[in-house]
C-alpha positions as CSV (number, residue, x, y, z in Angstrom):
1,M,-0.1,-0.1,0.2
2,A,3.2,2.2,0.8
3,A,3.7,2.0,-2.9
4,T,0.7,2.7,-4.1
5,R,0.2,6.1,-2.0
6,R,3.8,6.9,-3.0
7,A,2.7,6.2,-7.2
8,V,-0.8,8.1,-6.1
9,Q,1.2,11.3,-5.1
10,A,3.4,11.3,-7.3
11,G,1.1,12.1,-9.8
12,R,0.0,15.3,-7.8
13,S,0.2,18.7,-8.9
14,K,-1.4,22.0,-8.5
15,S,-2.7,23.9,-10.8
16,A,-2.5,27.4,-11.2
17,G,-5.3,28.0,-9.6
18,G,-4.5,26.3,-6.5
19,R,-6.2,23.1,-7.6
20,V,-4.6,19.6,-7.4
21,R,-4.5,17.8,-10.3
22,F,-3.9,14.0,-10.5
23,T,-2.4,12.1,-13.5
24,E,-4.2,9.5,-15.1
25,A,-1.9,6.5,-14.2
26,A,-2.3,8.0,-10.2
27,R,-6.4,8.1,-10.9
28,A,-6.1,4.5,-12.2
29,A,-4.0,3.0,-9.4
30,A,-6.0,4.3,-7.2
31,V,-9.3,3.2,-8.1
32,A,-8.1,-0.4,-8.6
33,V,-6.8,-0.2,-4.9
34,V,-10.1,1.0,-4.0
35,E,-11.5,-2.4,-6.4
36,R,-9.3,-4.6,-4.3
37,R,-10.3,-3.2,-1.1
38,R,-14.3,-3.1,-1.7
39,E,-14.4,-6.6,-2.8
40,A,-12.3,-7.3,0.0
41,G,-15.3,-5.6,2.4
42,G,-12.8,-2.8,2.7
43,S,-14.1,0.9,3.0
44,V,-13.9,4.2,0.2
45,L,-13.1,6.0,3.0
46,A,-10.5,4.1,4.5
47,T,-8.3,3.5,1.7
48,A,-8.7,7.1,0.7
49,R,-7.3,8.3,3.8
50,E,-4.6,5.7,3.5
51,L,-3.6,6.9,-0.4
52,G,-3.7,11.0,1.2
53,V,-6.8,11.8,-1.5
54,E,-10.4,13.4,-1.0
55,Y,-13.0,10.9,-0.2
56,Q,-15.3,12.7,-2.9
57,T,-12.9,12.9,-5.3
58,L,-12.1,8.8,-5.2
59,R,-15.7,8.5,-5.4
60,R,-15.8,10.6,-8.3
61,W,-12.7,8.6,-9.9
62,M,-14.9,5.5,-9.2
63,A,-18.0,6.9,-10.7
64,R,-15.9,7.2,-13.9
65,V,-14.7,4.1,-14.1
66,K,-18.2,2.2,-13.7
67,P,-21.4,3.0,-12.2
68,A,-21.2,2.4,-8.5
69,F,-23.4,-1.4,-7.9
70,R,-23.9,-3.1,-4.6
71,R,-24.1,-6.5,-4.0
72,V,-27.6,-7.5,-3.4
73,S,-29.2,-10.4,-1.9
74,L,-32.9,-12.0,-2.8
75,A,-34.6,-13.4,-0.2
76,S,-37.5,-15.9,-1.3
77,T,-41.1,-15.1,-0.8
78,T,-44.2,-16.3,-0.9
79,Q,-45.6,-13.4,-3.4
80,A,-44.4,-13.5,-7.3
81,P,-42.7,-10.5,-7.4
82,P,-44.4,-8.1,-9.7
83,A,-44.0,-8.3,-13.2
84,R,-42.3,-5.3,-14.2
85,L,-39.6,-4.1,-12.0
86,V,-38.2,-0.3,-11.2
87,L,-34.2,-0.1,-11.0
88,T,-33.0,3.0,-9.7
89,L,-29.3,4.4,-9.9
90,P,-27.4,5.4,-7.7
91,S,-27.6,9.0,-9.6
92,G,-31.3,8.7,-9.0
93,L,-32.0,7.3,-13.3
94,Q,-34.8,5.4,-13.2
95,V,-35.6,2.1,-15.6
96,E,-39.2,0.9,-15.9
97,G,-40.3,-1.8,-17.3
98,L,-38.1,-4.7,-17.2
99,D,-38.9,-7.6,-16.1
100,I,-35.9,-9.5,-14.1
101,D,-34.4,-11.4,-17.2
102,G,-33.8,-7.4,-18.5
103,V,-33.1,-6.3,-15.0
104,A,-30.2,-8.9,-15.1
105,E,-29.7,-8.6,-19.3
106,L,-29.3,-4.5,-18.3
107,V,-26.6,-5.1,-15.2
108,R,-24.0,-7.5,-17.2
109,R,-23.7,-4.7,-20.0
110,L,-23.3,-2.1,-17.7
111,S,-20.8,-3.9,-15.9
């Protein structure tokens, strides 16, 4: 992790307006670390602190790479699922009119 932190910080610079900028390589390295950590149960906030990057900045980088899907589990119920579902994305965008197979296909294509 120390090597990744150094790589991310090495890609950091300040613009003429005083804004902090990171190279694409530094961003990609940080996002790769976050993805590995999240799969292992780690948090984005903890990883951001370890890398020395603002949490919201890291979240924006992650959103550019791919949509933020979360693992969910389905519990069996005695009720039949609705014929049409409404899929609400973290951004608030809603996709309506899909059946469960349509939702599964959409998720496959987006990931």
